[in-house]
C-alpha positions in Angstrom: -10.6 -19.8 9.0 -9.2 -20.5 12.1 -5.4 -19.1 13.0 -3.8 -22.7 13.7 -5.8 -24.9 10.6 -4.0 -21.7 8.0 -1.0 -22.2 10.1 -1.3 -26.1 9.6 -2.4 -25.6 5.3 0.1 -22.6 3.9 3.1 -21.4 6.8 4.2 -24.7 7.8 6.9 -25.1 11.0 9.6 -22.4 10.2 9.3 -19.5 11.9 12.3 -18.0 12.4 14.1 -16.0 9.9 17.3 -17.7 7.8 19.9 -14.9 7.2 23.2 -17.2 6.0 23.0 -15.6 2.6 22.5 -11.9 3.5 24.6 -9.5 6.2 21.4 -7.4 7.2 18.2 -8.8 5.0 16.2 -11.9 6.1 14.0 -14.5 4.5 10.8 -13.6 4.4 8.4 -17.0 4.3 5.0 -15.6 5.1 3.1 -12.7 4.3 0.0 -10.6 6.3 -1.7 -7.8 4.6 -4.1 -6.2 6.2 -7.1 -5.0 4.7 -8.9 -6.1 1.4 -9.3 -3.1 -1.0 -7.7 -2.4 -4.0 -4.9 -2.0 -2.2 -4.8 -4.5 0.1 -5.8 -7.4 -2.6 -3.3 -6.3 -5.2 -0.4 -6.8 -2.7 -1.6 -10.1 -1.4 -1.8 -11.2 -5.4 1.1 -10.5 -6.5 3.1 -11.5 -3.3 1.4 -15.0 -3.9 1.8 -14.9 -7.8 5.8 -13.8 -8.2 7.3 -14.4 -4.6 5.0 -17.4 -3.9 5.0 -17.2 -0.2 2.0 -17.6 1.8 -0.7 -14.7 2.1 -3.1 -14.4 5.0 -5.4 -11.2 4.1 -7.3 -9.5 6.8 -10.2 -7.6 6.5 -12.8 -6.5 9.2 -16.1 -7.6 6.4 -16.3 -10.4 4.9 -17.9 -9.1 2.4 -14.8 -7.5 1.4 -13.1 -10.3 1.7 -15.5 -12.8 -0.3 -15.6 -9.9 -2.8 -11.8 -9.4 -2.7 -11.3 -12.9 -3.2 -13.7 -13.2 -6.1 -11.4 -10.6 -7.8 -8.6 -12.4 -7.4 -9.6 -15.2 -9.1 -10.8 -13.4 -12.3 -7.4 -11.7 -12.2 -5.5 -15.1 -11.9 -8.3 -16.8 -14.8 -6.9 -13.1 -16.8 -3.9 -13.9 -17.0 -3.9 -17.8 -17.6 -6.1 -16.6 -21.1 -3.6 -14.3 -21.8 -1.1 -16.8 -21.5 0.5 -14.8 -19.2 0.9 -17.6 -16.7 -0.3 -21.5 -16.7 -3.2 -23.2 -15.2 -1.0 -24.9 -12.4 0.4 -21.6 -12.2 -2.7 -19.9 -11.3 -4.2 -22.5 -8.9 -1.0 -22.3 -7.2 -1.4 -18.8 -6.5 -4.5 -18.8 -5.7 -3.8 -21.8 -2.4 -1.7 -19.4 -1.5 -4.1 -16.8 -0.4 -6.3 -17.3 2.7 -8.3 -14.6 4.0 -10.6 -14.0 7.6 -11.3 -11.2 9.5 -9.1 -11.7 12.5 -5.9 -10.0 13.3 -5.2 -12.7 15.9 -4.1 -15.6 12.5 -0.8 -13.1 11.8 0.0 -14.4 15.7 2.9 -16.8 13.0 3.6 -14.4 9.8 7.1 -13.2 9.0 6.2 -9.8 7.4 3.1 -8.0 7.2 1.6 -5.2 5.5 -0.9 -2.4 6.7 -2.9 -1.1 3.3 -5.7 0.5 5.1 -7.3 3.9 4.6 -5.6 7.0 5.7 -6.2 7.9 8.9 -4.4 8.3 11.3 -5.6 7.2 14.4 -6.6 3.8 13.0 -3.6 3.1 11.4 -1.8 3.7 15.2 -4.4 1.5 16.4 -3.6 -1.5 14.2 0.3 -1.3 14.6 -0.1 -1.1 18.2 -2.4 -4.1 18.0 0.7 -5.9 15.7 3.6 -5.9 18.1 1.5 -7.2 20.1 -0.2 -10.1 18.4 3.0 -10.8 16.2 6.1 -13.0 16.3 9.0 -10.7 17.7 10.9 -11.0 14.1 7.7 -9.9 12.0 8.8 -7.0 9.9 5.4 -4.4 10.5 4.8 -2.2 7.0 2.8 0.3 5.6 1.2 1.1 2.5 0.7 4.7 3.8 1.0 7.7 1.0 1.6 10.7 3.5 1.5 9.6 7.8 4.8 9.6 9.1 6.2 6.2 9.6 7.8 7.6 12.7 4.6 8.8 14.0 3.2 5.3 12.9 6.6 3.0 15.3 5.9 4.9 18.0 2.5 3.7 18.7 3.7 0.4 19.1 4.8 1.2 22.3 3.8 3.9 25.1 7.5 3.4 26.0 9.8 5.6 23.7 13.1 3.5 25.0 11.9 0.3 23.6 12.7 -0.1 20.0 11.8 -3.9 20.0 8.9 -3.3 18.0 9.5 0.1 16.9 12.7 -0.9 14.8 10.5 -3.7 13.1 8.0 -0.7 11.4 9.0 0.5 8.2 6.3 1.7 5.0 6.7 -0.6 1.9 4.5 2.4 -0.4 2.8 0.5 -3.5 1.9 2.0 -6.5 -1.6 1.8 -7.5 -2.6 -1.0 -9.6 -0.1 -3.2 -7.6 -0.2 -5.5 -10.8 1.2 -3.3 -12.6 2.7 -0.9 -11.4 6.6 -1.6 -10.8 7.7 0.5 -8.8 7.6 0.4 -4.8 8.9 3.4 -2.2 10.0 2.5 0.7 10.9 4.8 3.8 12.2 4.5 6.7 11.3 5.6 10.3 13.6 7.7 12.9 13.2 4.4 14.8 13.9 1.6 11.5 16.4 -0.8 11.7 19.0 -1.1 8.8 18.1 -5.4 8.9 14.0 -4.1 8.5 15.1 -1.8 5.9 17.1 -4.8 3.9 14.2 -6.9 4.2 11.9 -4.4 3.5 14.0 -3.7 -0.1 14.8 -7.5 -0.9 11.1 -9.1 -0.3 9.6 -6.5 -3.0 12.1 -7.3 -5.1 11.1 -10.5 -5.0 7.7 -9.5 -5.6 8.8 -8.4 -8.7 9.5 -5.1 -7.9 11.8 -1.4 -8.4 12.7 -0.4 -5.5 13.4 3.6 -4.7 14.4 4.6 -0.9 13.0 7.3 1.1 13.6 9.7 4.1 10.1 9.8 6.2 9.4 13.4 4.8 6.1 15.0 4.4 4.6 13.0 1.3 7.8 10.8 0.6 9.5 10.8 -2.9 6.2 9.9 -5.2 3.5 11.9 -3.6 5.5 14.7 -2.7 6.4 15.0 -6.6 3.2 13.8 -7.8 0.5 15.2 -5.7 1.4 19.3 -6.6 0.8 18.6 -10.5 -2.0 17.1 -9.9 -3.2 20.5 -7.7 -1.9 22.2 -10.3 -3.9 20.6 -12.6 -6.8 21.4 -10.6 -5.8 24.8 -9.8 -5.2 25.4 -13.9 -9.0 24.0 -14.4 -10.8 25.8 -11.6 -9.3 29.2 -12.5 -10.3 28.1 -16.2 -6.0 28.1 -17.4 -7.9 25.3 -19.5 -10.7 23.0 -19.8 -10.1 19.4 -18.9 -9.5 17.8 -21.6 -7.1 20.2 -23.2 -5.4 19.7 -19.5 -4.7 16.2 -19.9 -4.3 16.2 -23.6 -1.3 18.6 -23.6 -0.2 16.2 -20.5 -0.1 13.0 -22.5 0.6 14.2 -26.0 3.2 16.4 -24.7 5.5 14.8 -22.0 4.2 11.0 -22.9 2.5 10.0 -19.7 0.2 7.4 -19.8 -3.1 9.7 -18.9 -3.5 12.8 -17.9 -3.1 14.9 -13.7 -7.0 15.4 -13.4 -7.6 11.1 -14.9 -5.0 10.1 -12.7 -6.7 12.0 -9.8 -9.7 10.6 -11.0 -8.3 7.1 -10.3 -6.1 7.9 -7.3 -9.2 9.2 -5.4 -10.0 12.4 -5.1 -10.6 12.1 -1.0 -7.2 11.0 -0.9 -5.4 13.5 -3.1 -6.9 16.2 -1.1 -5.7 13.8 2.5 -2.2 14.3 1.1 -2.2 17.7 0.5 -3.9 18.5 3.7 -0.4 17.2 4.9 1.9 18.7 2.9 1.0 21.8 3.4 0.4 21.1 7.1 3.5 19.8 8.0 5.8 21.3 5.4 3.9 25.2 6.3 4.5 25.8 2.7 2.1 27.9 0.9 2.8 25.9 -2.6 1.0 23.0 -0.9 -2.3 25.0 -0.6 -5.1 22.6 -2.0 -7.4 23.4 -4.6 -10.2 24.8 -3.6 -12.0 22.8 -6.4 -10.3 19.8 -4.8 -12.5 20.3 -1.4 -15.7 21.3 -2.6 -15.3 17.7 -5.0 -14.5 15.6 -2.1 -17.7 17.9 0.2 -19.6 16.7 -2.8 -18.9 13.1 -3.0 -17.2 13.2 -6.1 -14.0 11.2 -5.6 -13.6 9.9 -8.6 -13.5 6.5 -10.1 -14.2 4.3 -7.0 -17.8 6.6 -6.4 -18.2 6.5 -10.2 -17.8 10.6 -10.5 -15.0 12.7 -10.7 -13.1 15.0 -12.9 -15.2 12.1 -15.3 -18.2 10.2 -15.2 -17.8 6.4 -14.8 
């Protein structure tokens, strides 16, 4: 779908924020999402369903886009079957979703959320391009789980004194799976303006999420707490303190969490867990964040968890 056709069908003609009811937060009337994987699709679907704003999903793979749209239809149909949505509501949500392989199609959106793999050069390049493509009022958000928001914001310009783009960069770190988990972590970089932060918080609330605000510190809040927990469970396994089933069972039955740490790691992706632990260890220099040797070996073997069919469990 071309940018002009998308604008006519989905975005309408109003392109500026309305600030009449709030001092800082601005109204978001259209959303762009970069990355049609599990996280990107989840964000796009929840925005269309709950916030009821037009969403344009971008991915460099047409096959990934078609797979994502088909899965979105499947999820909406399932919600209708379970009577969580009416058919009319499902149809409306589906009508608000558009997709393409061209990032230039984001030239008219009010808010963009990047949800691509945790590769700093990739994210820096995307934000450099977004600063040039998107309107001057658009919020530029990342779903990163570990990379510094300040560094991502700095990538938007070659002039550190020019904060016209970097002040609009923020993190909206959604929890996986997005349609199920209520929590969203909002993280400001050093450059992030108060209006940007307020707008991100309000838009996530409009999506039906419960927000928590974090400083731009290694791991932020969620992963600063969660990943050492998972890493310690892997260390318990590799050193023989307990077997897989015992480790997961004691945490499920002893602390009332829905799944044990090893199963949770499989669902997150062992490569993602390892990447975050490396960031925590490298940026803090604290030995308590040293990644488990077994975790690194499993990633080397390609045993990444649910997405690869094998991790601590087989799928």
